[in-house]
C-alpha positions, -999 to 999 in steps of 0.1 A, spaced: 0 0 0 14 34 -9 2 65 7 -5 97 -12 13 128 1 -9 158 9 -10 188 32 -20 166 62 10 143 56 -7 113 38 -40 99 26 -50 64 17 -57 57 -20 -93 61 -30 -98 24 -34 -98 21 4 -128 44 9 -152 14 8 -136 0 39 -124 32 57 -159 48 59 -176 18 75 -146 12 97 -147 48 111 -185 49 113 -186 15 131 -161 27 157 -180 59 165 -215 44 164 -207 13 184 -189 34 210 -218 57 215 -245 30 215 -226 7 238 -218 36 262 -255 45 264 -266 9 269 -239 2 295 -247 34 315 -285 27 313 -280 -9 323 -256 -5 353 -252 32 359 -220 50 370 -203 22 389 -167 17 398 -148 3 368 -174 15 343 -147 23 318 -134 -13 316 -170 -26 316 -179 -3 287 -147 -11 268 -155 -48 269 -191 -41 258 -178 -18 230 -153 -43 217 -180 -69 213 -204 -43 197 -177 -32 172 -170 -68 162 -207 -70 152 -210 -35 138 -181 -34 113 -190 -65 93 -226 -55 95 -218 -21 79 -197 -37 52 -227 -59 42 -255 -33 48 -240 -1 33 -244 -12 -4 -280 -21 2 -286 12 21 -270 32 -7 -293 16 -32 -324 23 -11 -313 59 -6 -307 63 -44 -342 49 -50 -359 74 -27 -338 106 -31 -336 127 -63 -301 131 -76 -286 166 -74 -292 189 -104 -263 188 -128 -237 213 -119 -249 217 -83 -239 198 -52 
């Protein structure tokens, strides 16, 4: 894998976007959801950080492959219900 130099130092080649986006999304979403579920379930107890970290790691192991499979389907559904942008406009 070769990185592409830019003003920030480097970027991954575009071909990795299909994996990088669900990877980053799954980290954030599973962290937030598992934190809320853990806090709601047991409250602010001693050792909550380690309890949450274990819960998050299991959540992420499910979330990442789920996003890899679900995102193409979701993109097709969104494309079917949303009008494309007018040409020349974003």
